[in-house]
N, C-alpha and C positions, 0 to 999 in steps of 0.2 A: 504496500497502499505503496501511493506516496504521504510528502507532508504535506499539508494541507494550512497555510501560514490567513489568517484574520491581524493582524495590523492594529495594534491601538490608535485611536488620529490625533492623540496628544505626544510630547515629544518622547514620554519616558516612558514606555514599554511595561504593559503589565501582567502578573503570572497570578492566577488564583491557588493555595497553596490551599489544601482541602486537605483537615485534618486536626479528630479529633487528641490529639496529644500535643500538648501543649511545645514539651520540648519537641519533639517534630515542628511545628506547624512555629516557631522562632530561629530552630537554628537556619531550617531555611530561607527565609524572610530573606534570615541575615545575610548570609550567601550570595543573595540573589538583591539586594539590597549595594551591597561593598559594589554590585558590576552595575550598580544605575540601572536597575528593572525595580518597579514599587512593586511590586507582595501586597496580594488584597488576603487576608484573609478569614476562613473560614470553619468552625466546629462542627459540621454535621451541612451531610448533605443536599440539606433544606433551604442551610442559611447561602451553601453553593449558587443551587440553581438560581436567586434573586438576585445575583454579581451578576450571576451569567448571564441576567434577561436582563439586568439596567443596564449594563457594558459592557462594550470594546475588549476583546484582551487577546492576550498574544496568543496564549498559555493556559489550560490549565491541571497540577497536577491532583490528583482527587485520589484520598483514602478510599479501598477497599468497603470497611470493616469497621463503623459508626454509630452511633446512636443517631435518632429519627429518622434516617434518609440517607442507607447505605452506598458508595461507590458508582453500583450499576445503577440501582434507581432514580438515583440524580442524572447521572451520564445520559440516561432514558429519558426524560422531563427535557435538559436540553437539549439534545436531538429533537427532541419532536418538537420546540419551540424556535429553532435555526430553521426547521423542516417551515414548521408554518405562517414567521414571521419571512424567509428570504433569506435568511441574514445567512453570512457567510461561515464556514465550519471552525470550531475552532478547535485546537489539534489538545487532547482526554489523554495523559500517560497515566495509568494507575498506577502511584503512586503508594505502594503496598509491603509494610513485611511481612506478609504470610504468603503462604506459597497456590501460587498461580499458576503451576508448572503444567494446565493439559495444553498447554501452546496458547499462541498469537491471535490463534487464530477464531480461541471461543473468546478473546477483552474482544476483539470487532467486534463480531457476532451484536457485541450488549453495547457496539458505539466507539469504542477506546481505541485510540490509536498505536498504543506502545504502552511499557509494561515500562516502572524502574523502580527498587529494591531502593527500602530503606532499611536504617539510616544510612544515604548514601557519601559519600562523599565529592569534592568538592571538581572534581574532573569531571565525574557520573554526568552532575547536573550542568556543567560547562556542555558536555556530549552530544547533553538533551536536547538542551535550547538554541544547538548549532542545529539539530539535528528537521525541530521541530516547528523552529522560529526564526530561522536565522537571520531577517534583519533581524535582530535585537544581537549586540554585537555589547562582547566583551572587549575592554578596556587594555591593549595589547601589552602593555607590563603587567597587567594579572596575570596572563596566561598560560606562565611558566611557579607560578606562587597558587595553586588553588589548593592541594592538603597545605602548604603552613595557613591558608587566611582559613579554612574548615580544621584546624588544628588549634588556633585562636580560636574562634566562635565556641565550638564545643568540649574546650579546655574552662573558658565563660558559663554556658552552658551547668557542666558538670558538677565544679564548683560553685558556680551561683555570684559568680564576680564582678563588684562593679567598680569599675575601673576602666579609663583609656585602653584603648586599641588602637593599634596602625589601623590607618584604613589605606592595602598600598595602594588602591585603585584615587584617591582624590590628594596621598598621601600628606592625611591629616589626624587627628585625635578625634575618633567616636568614646561615647557614654555607652558602653557595656551592660547590659542589663542582667540582672540575677532569676533565671526561671523559678518561676513558682512553683509548691514546693507541695 
């Protein structure tokens, strides 16, 4: 299946991160923000559907097992909305720690475009972005420092550290937030 793009209308591309785990949401959104990508966050499939229907997105990273509405149900509702409104198909990637190993064909049967295992390393997220939304570019200066920044973010989340962390894209300090316990 070929990647399908749906570029956002403003200069900051938007990626919707849908996950009921606050640490996974924080880790992924921090990596995206370091790359200049606006991360929109949803804690369940119902919130994901609402956000996906109200604004254009470059990509959706969809957890599969969530309360209220799971990832498959949310994906089906988003696909139905796109068809009914004639909206371009946004790539939806199954972002899951569960075993969805019955092949990509099963995922595609539900309207999903690909699979990204979590927690993912920064280079894996970057590869996903390059494949599914190549219009989203990551600063060249950051290209060889994926895992270094990923480790900074992950260690800050794991240790609940509040304090400065270097932002290699903008070469400035950012405040690291602590994860909810």
